[in-house]
C-alpha positions as a Markdown table, in Angstrom:
| # | Residue | x | y | z |
|---|---|---|---|---|
| 1 | Met | 126.2 | 275.1 | -102.7 |
| 2 | Lys | 126.5 | 273.0 | -106.1 |
| 3 | His | 130.2 | 273.2 | -106.0 |
| 4 | Lys | 130.6 | 272.0 | -102.3 |
| 5 | Lys | 128.3 | 268.7 | -103.5 |
| 6 | Leu | 130.4 | 268.5 | -106.7 |
| 7 | Ile | 133.7 | 268.2 | -104.8 |
| 8 | Leu | 131.8 | 265.9 | -102.2 |
| 9 | Gly | 130.8 | 263.3 | -104.5 |
| 10 | Val | 134.2 | 263.4 | -106.6 |
| 11 | Met | 136.1 | 262.5 | -103.4 |
| 12 | Leu | 133.4 | 259.7 | -102.3 |
| 13 | Thr | 134.3 | 258.6 | -106.2 |
| 14 | Cys | 138.5 | 258.5 | -105.3 |
| 15 | Leu | 137.4 | 256.5 | -102.2 |
| 16 | Leu | 135.1 | 253.9 | -103.7 |
| 17 | Gly | 137.8 | 253.4 | -106.3 |
| 18 | Leu | 140.7 | 252.9 | -104.3 |
| 19 | Thr | 138.7 | 250.5 | -102.0 |
| 20 | Ala | 138.3 | 248.1 | -105.1 |
| 21 | Cys | 141.4 | 248.6 | -105.9 |
| 22 | Gly | 142.6 | 246.8 | -103.1 |
| 23 | Gln | 140.7 | 244.1 | -103.6 |
| 24 | Thr | 141.8 | 241.2 | -105.5 |
| 25 | Thr | 140.8 | 241.5 | -109.4 |
| 26 | Ser | 141.4 | 237.8 | -110.3 |
| 27 | Glu | 138.3 | 235.9 | -111.4 |
| 28 | Ile | 138.0 | 231.8 | -109.8 |
| 29 | Asn | 139.2 | 229.3 | -112.2 |
| 30 | Ser | 140.9 | 232.1 | -114.7 |
| 31 | Val | 144.5 | 233.6 | -115.0 |
| 32 | Glu | 143.6 | 236.0 | -117.3 |
| 33 | Gly | 146.0 | 239.2 | -116.6 |
| 34 | Ser | 149.0 | 237.1 | -114.5 |
| 35 | Arg | 152.2 | 235.4 | -115.6 |
| 36 | Tyr | 150.7 | 232.4 | -116.0 |
| 37 | Ser | 149.8 | 230.6 | -119.5 |
| 38 | Ser | 145.7 | 230.6 | -120.4 |
| 39 | Gln | 146.9 | 227.6 | -122.5 |
| 40 | Thr | 148.7 | 225.7 | -119.5 |
| 41 | Phe | 146.4 | 226.4 | -116.9 |
| 42 | Thr | 142.8 | 225.5 | -117.4 |
| 43 | Leu | 140.3 | 224.3 | -114.7 |
| 44 | Thr | 140.9 | 220.6 | -116.2 |
| 45 | Asn | 144.9 | 220.1 | -116.3 |
| 46 | Ile | 144.3 | 221.6 | -113.1 |
| 47 | Asp | 142.2 | 219.5 | -111.4 |
| 48 | Asn | 143.7 | 216.2 | -113.5 |
| 49 | Tyr | 147.0 | 217.5 | -111.5 |
| 50 | Ala | 145.0 | 217.5 | -108.1 |
| 51 | Asn | 143.8 | 214.2 | -108.7 |
| 52 | Met | 146.8 | 212.5 | -109.8 |
| 53 | Val | 148.8 | 213.9 | -106.8 |
| 54 | Glu | 146.3 | 212.6 | -104.5 |
| 55 | Asp | 145.2 | 209.5 | -105.7 |
| 56 | Gln | 148.5 | 208.5 | -107.2 |
| 57 | Arg | 151.2 | 210.0 | -105.4 |
| 58 | Phe | 149.7 | 210.0 | -102.5 |
| 59 | Glu | 147.5 | 206.8 | -101.9 |
| 60 | Thr | 150.1 | 204.6 | -103.6 |
| 61 | Trp | 152.5 | 206.3 | -101.7 |
| 62 | Tyr | 150.4 | 205.1 | -97.9 |
| 63 | Leu | 149.3 | 201.5 | -99.8 |
| 64 | Ala | 152.7 | 200.7 | -100.4 |
| 65 | Gly | 153.8 | 201.4 | -96.9 |
| 66 | Val | 155.6 | 205.2 | -96.9 |
| 67 | Thr | 155.0 | 206.9 | -93.7 |
| 68 | Pro | 156.9 | 210.3 | -93.0 |
| 69 | Asp | 159.4 | 208.2 | -90.9 |
| 70 | Asn | 160.5 | 206.4 | -93.6 |
| 71 | Phe | 159.6 | 208.9 | -96.6 |
| 72 | Glu | 163.4 | 210.0 | -96.9 |
| 73 | Ser | 164.8 | 206.1 | -97.0 |
| 74 | Leu | 161.9 | 205.1 | -99.2 |
| 75 | Leu | 161.5 | 207.7 | -101.7 |
| 76 | Tyr | 164.5 | 210.6 | -101.7 |
| 77 | Gln | 166.0 | 208.5 | -104.3 |
| 78 | Glu | 162.8 | 208.2 | -106.9 |
| 79 | Ile | 161.6 | 212.0 | -106.6 |
| 80 | Ala | 164.8 | 214.0 | -106.0 |
| 81 | Met | 167.0 | 212.2 | -108.5 |
| 82 | Ser | 164.3 | 212.5 | -111.2 |
| 83 | Thr | 162.9 | 216.7 | -110.2 |
| 84 | Thr | 164.8 | 218.6 | -107.5 |
| 85 | Asp | 165.1 | 219.1 | -104.2 |
| 86 | Glu | 162.8 | 221.3 | -103.5 |
| 87 | His | 160.2 | 219.8 | -105.8 |
| 88 | Tyr | 161.3 | 216.5 | -102.7 |
| 89 | Glu | 160.7 | 218.4 | -99.7 |
| 90 | Val | 157.8 | 219.9 | -101.5 |
| 91 | Met | 156.1 | 216.5 | -102.1 |
| 92 | Ala | 157.6 | 215.3 | -98.3 |
| 93 | Lys | 155.6 | 217.8 | -96.6 |
| 94 | Gly | 152.4 | 217.2 | -98.8 |
| 95 | Tyr | 152.4 | 214.2 | -98.1 |
| 96 | Glu | 152.7 | 214.2 | -94.1 |
| 97 | Ser | 149.6 | 216.3 | -94.5 |
| 98 | Trp | 147.8 | 214.2 | -96.2 |
| 99 | Tyr | 148.9 | 211.4 | -94.1 |
| 100 | Lys | 148.1 | 213.1 | -90.8 |
| 101 | Ala | 144.6 | 213.8 | -91.9 |
| 102 | Val | 143.7 | 209.9 | -93.8 |
| 103 | Asn | 142.1 | 208.7 | -91.1 |
| 104 | Asp | 140.0 | 211.7 | -90.1 |
| 105 | Ile | 138.6 | 211.5 | -93.4 |
| 106 | Gly | 137.9 | 207.9 | -93.3 |
| 107 | Tyr | 138.1 | 204.7 | -95.6 |
| 108 | Asp | 136.1 | 201.3 | -95.2 |
| 109 | Ser | 140.0 | 199.0 | -95.9 |
| 110 | Leu | 142.8 | 199.4 | -97.5 |
| 111 | Glu | 142.0 | 197.6 | -100.4 |
| 112 | Ser | 138.4 | 199.9 | -100.9 |
| 113 | Leu | 140.9 | 202.9 | -100.2 |
| 114 | Pro | 141.3 | 204.2 | -103.7 |
| 115 | Gly | 137.2 | 204.6 | -104.0 |
| 116 | Asp | 136.4 | 205.7 | -101.0 |
| 117 | Ile | 138.6 | 209.0 | -101.4 |
| 118 | Phe | 138.9 | 210.9 | -104.2 |
| 119 | Val | 138.6 | 214.2 | -105.5 |
| 120 | Ser | 135.5 | 215.8 | -105.8 |
| 121 | Lys | 136.1 | 219.1 | -107.0 |
| 122 | Thr | 138.9 | 221.7 | -107.8 |
| 123 | Asn | 139.1 | 225.5 | -108.3 |
| 124 | Phe | 141.8 | 227.8 | -108.9 |
| 125 | Glu | 142.7 | 231.8 | -108.6 |
| 126 | Ile | 145.5 | 233.6 | -108.6 |
| 127 | Asn | 145.9 | 235.4 | -105.3 |
| 128 | Lys | 147.4 | 238.4 | -104.4 |
| 129 | Asp | 150.7 | 237.7 | -104.7 |
| 130 | Gly | 150.4 | 236.7 | -108.0 |
| 131 | Glu | 150.2 | 233.0 | -107.2 |
| 132 | Leu | 148.2 | 230.4 | -108.8 |
| 133 | Val | 146.1 | 228.3 | -105.6 |
| 134 | Ala | 144.6 | 225.3 | -106.5 |
| 135 | Thr | 141.6 | 224.6 | -103.5 |
| 136 | Ser | 140.9 | 220.7 | -104.0 |
| 137 | Glu | 138.0 | 218.9 | -102.0 |
| 138 | Ile | 138.8 | 215.7 | -101.4 |
| 139 | Gln | 136.1 | 213.3 | -100.1 |
| 140 | Gly | 136.5 | 210.7 | -97.5 |
| 141 | Thr | 133.7 | 208.0 | -95.9 |
| 142 | Lys | 134.0 | 210.2 | -92.8 |
| 143 | Arg | 134.5 | 213.8 | -93.5 |
| 144 | Ser | 135.9 | 216.0 | -96.3 |
| 145 | Ala | 139.4 | 218.0 | -96.3 |
| 146 | Glu | 140.6 | 220.4 | -98.5 |
| 147 | Met | 144.1 | 220.5 | -100.7 |
| 148 | Val | 145.5 | 223.3 | -101.2 |
| 149 | Ile | 148.1 | 223.2 | -103.9 |
| 150 | Tyr | 150.3 | 226.6 | -105.0 |
| 151 | Leu | 152.0 | 226.6 | -108.4 |
| 152 | Asn | 154.5 | 228.2 | -110.3 |
| 153 | Asn | 154.5 | 229.5 | -113.7 |
| 154 | Arg | 156.5 | 226.4 | -114.8 |
| 155 | Gly | 153.6 | 224.3 | -113.3 |
| 156 | Glu | 155.7 | 222.8 | -110.4 |
| 157 | Pro | 153.9 | 222.9 | -107.0 |
| 158 | Thr | 155.8 | 225.1 | -104.1 |
| 159 | Glu | 153.8 | 223.9 | -101.0 |
| 160 | Ile | 150.5 | 221.1 | -100.8 |
| 161 | Gly | 148.6 | 221.0 | -97.6 |
| 162 | Val | 145.5 | 219.0 | -96.3 |
| 163 | Thr | 143.3 | 220.3 | -94.2 |
| 164 | Val | 140.1 | 218.3 | -92.7 |
| 165 | Met | 136.8 | 220.3 | -92.6 |
| 166 | Arg | 135.3 | 220.1 | -89.0 |
| 167 | Ser | 131.8 | 220.5 | -88.0 |
| 168 | Met | 131.5 | 223.7 | -85.7 |
| 169 | Gly | 130.5 | 221.4 | -82.8 |
| 170 | Glu | 134.1 | 219.7 | -83.5 |
| 171 | Lys | 136.1 | 222.7 | -83.6 |
| 172 | Leu | 134.6 | 224.0 | -80.2 |
| 173 | Glu | 134.9 | 220.7 | -78.9 |
| 174 | Asn | 138.6 | 220.3 | -79.8 |
| 175 | Ala | 139.1 | 224.1 | -78.4 |
| 176 | Gly | 137.5 | 222.7 | -75.3 |
| 177 | Leu | 139.6 | 219.9 | -74.6 |
| 178 | Asn | 142.6 | 222.0 | -76.0 |
| 179 | Thr | 142.0 | 224.8 | -73.0 |
| 180 | Leu | 141.1 | 221.8 | -70.4 |
| 181 | Leu | 144.6 | 220.5 | -71.2 |
| 182 | Gly | 146.2 | 223.7 | -70.7 |
| 183 | Met | 144.7 | 224.5 | -67.9 |
| 184 | Gly | 145.3 | 220.9 | -66.4 |
| 185 | Met | 148.6 | 221.0 | -66.9 |
| 186 | Ala | 148.9 | 223.9 | -65.5 |
| 187 | Phe | 147.6 | 223.5 | -62.4 |
| 188 | Thr | 149.8 | 220.0 | -62.6 |
| 189 | Ile | 152.7 | 221.8 | -62.4 |
| 190 | Leu | 151.8 | 224.6 | -59.8 |
| 191 | Ile | 150.6 | 221.9 | -57.5 |
| 192 | Phe | 154.2 | 220.0 | -58.3 |
| 193 | Ile | 156.3 | 223.1 | -57.0 |
| 194 | Ser | 154.5 | 223.8 | -54.2 |
| 195 | Leu | 155.1 | 220.2 | -52.9 |
| 196 | Ile | 158.6 | 220.5 | -54.1 |
| 197 | Ile | 158.7 | 224.1 | -51.6 |
| 198 | Ser | 157.0 | 222.3 | -48.8 |
| 199 | Leu | 159.8 | 219.9 | -49.0 |
| 200 | Phe | 162.7 | 222.2 | -48.5 |
| 201 | Pro | 162.7 | 222.0 | -45.1 |
| 202 | Ile | 162.6 | 218.0 | -45.0 |
| 203 | Leu | 165.6 | 217.7 | -47.1 |
| 204 | Phe | 168.0 | 220.8 | -46.0 |
| 205 | Gly | 167.0 | 220.3 | -42.2 |
| 206 | Gly | 166.2 | 223.0 | -39.8 |
| 207 | Ser | 163.0 | 223.9 | -38.9 |
| 208 | Lys | 161.5 | 227.4 | -38.2 |
| 209 | Lys | 162.3 | 229.1 | -35.2 |
| 210 | Lys | 158.6 | 230.1 | -33.6 |
| 211 | Lys | 157.8 | 234.1 | -33.9 |
| 212 | Thr | 158.0 | 235.3 | -30.5 |
| 213 | Ser | 154.7 | 237.8 | -30.3 |
| 214 | Asp | 155.0 | 241.2 | -28.9 |
| 215 | Lys | 152.6 | 240.4 | -26.1 |
| 216 | Glu | 155.7 | 237.6 | -25.0 |
| 217 | Ile | 158.1 | 239.9 | -25.5 |
| 218 | Ala | 156.6 | 242.2 | -23.5 |
| 219 | Gln | 155.8 | 240.1 | -20.4 |
| 220 | Lys | 159.2 | 238.5 | -20.2 |
| 221 | Ala | 160.2 | 242.4 | -20.0 |
| 222 | Met | 157.7 | 242.5 | -17.2 |
| 223 | Asp | 159.0 | 239.3 | -15.4 |
| 224 | Asn | 162.5 | 240.9 | -15.7 |
| 225 | Thr | 161.4 | 244.0 | -14.5 |
| 226 | Ile | 159.8 | 242.6 | -11.4 |
| 227 | Ser | 162.7 | 240.0 | -10.6 |
| 228 | Gln | 165.2 | 242.9 | -10.6 |
| 229 | Ile | 162.6 | 245.0 | -8.2 |
| 230 | Ala | 162.2 | 241.7 | -6.2 |
| 231 | Glu | 165.9 | 242.0 | -6.0 |
| 232 | Gln | 166.2 | 245.6 | -5.4 |
| 233 | Glu | 163.3 | 246.1 | -3.7 |
| 234 | Glu | 165.4 | 247.4 | -0.5 |
| 235 | Leu | 167.8 | 249.6 | -2.0 |
| 236 | Val | 165.1 | 251.9 | -4.0 |
| 237 | Gly | 162.9 | 254.5 | -2.8 |
| 238 | Asp | 159.0 | 254.3 | -3.3 |
| 239 | Ala | 159.4 | 257.1 | -6.2 |
| 240 | Glu | 161.7 | 255.1 | -8.6 |
| 241 | Leu | 160.0 | 251.7 | -7.8 |
| 242 | Val | 156.2 | 253.2 | -8.7 |
| 243 | Ala | 158.2 | 254.9 | -12.0 |
| 244 | Val | 159.7 | 251.0 | -12.8 |
| 245 | Ile | 156.4 | 249.1 | -11.4 |
| 246 | Ala | 154.1 | 251.7 | -13.9 |
| 247 | Ala | 156.7 | 251.5 | -16.9 |
| 248 | Ala | 156.5 | 247.6 | -16.5 |
| 249 | Ile | 152.6 | 247.8 | -16.7 |
| 250 | Ala | 152.4 | 250.3 | -19.6 |
| 251 | Ala | 155.3 | 247.6 | -21.7 |
| 252 | Tyr | 152.9 | 244.4 | -20.5 |
| 253 | Glu | 149.8 | 246.4 | -22.4 |
| 254 | Gly | 151.4 | 247.7 | -25.5 |
| 255 | Ser | 151.0 | 251.4 | -24.3 |
| 256 | Gly | 153.7 | 253.9 | -24.7 |
| 257 | Ser | 152.9 | 256.3 | -21.6 |
| 258 | Thr | 151.1 | 255.5 | -18.1 |
| 259 | Asp | 147.8 | 257.7 | -18.4 |
| 260 | Gly | 145.7 | 255.5 | -18.2 |
| 261 | Phe | 146.3 | 254.3 | -14.7 |
| 262 | Arg | 148.0 | 255.5 | -11.6 |
| 263 | Val | 149.5 | 253.4 | -9.0 |
| 264 | Arg | 148.6 | 254.2 | -5.5 |
| 265 | Ser | 150.2 | 251.7 | -3.5 |
| 266 | Ile | 152.3 | 248.7 | -3.2 |
| 267 | Arg | 152.1 | 246.0 | -1.2 |
| 268 | Lys | 154.5 | 242.8 | -0.1 |
| 269 | Val | 152.9 | 239.7 | -0.7 |
| 270 | Asn | 156.5 | 237.6 | -0.9 |
| 271 | Lys | 159.4 | 237.4 | -2.1 |
| 272 | Asn | 158.6 | 234.2 | -4.6 |
| 273 | Trp | 157.1 | 236.0 | -7.4 |
| 274 | Lys | 154.5 | 233.5 | -9.2 |
| 275 | Lys | 152.8 | 234.8 | -12.7 |
| 276 | Tyr | 149.2 | 234.2 | -12.8 |
């Protein structure tokens, strides 16, 4: 029994050890054990870099009238010629992300923007892929935002993104609006398709022929039978006449046989048959 408990304890220890190995072991604001230099990649240096990107790059470009549409024509020579095309692409996408978020972050005026929007704090860590990820909080007059910068071991950014931090109520409101918009578009398209289908007879001409009911078909068959009886009543015997009339009545009633009734007599009223 003791051996079983010992084996069970060893197995549980191994499982806990494997679970711990699957988690991130890097510490916040530390590059120890990674390919990054601990002398270069300090919290102060990374915080200064985040402030430089947000303040001296993005804000300066914004105040100079740079938009994502004219970014290439105004800044390609300045950025790509001094660094690389890869660095230019990273800065262009990062600025576009910041540009779309700046109004939600909020500022009072263009003159006060440098003081209204600023990086309040920065933290970094080494992710599971061994890449340094710096996360900075940007404060504005309306909301805060999160700027994430991925850096390689040469200190070059490989990706920059800005996300506005919204409350739970705002997130639910946006989700509801997106749902209503999607459903509204779907129903609008369905209604439009229905209208087009309803216009087919008008656009392509012709009308649907009214479907003849089974009762009308039986009535026509009975009328034809009666007319034939009227024309040939002198040529057939009573037995044949009874059979024909019984068959006509059965067809009119939709019955497959004449078991439900019996013809007892046939009496001639006149030669002009009328349908009542």
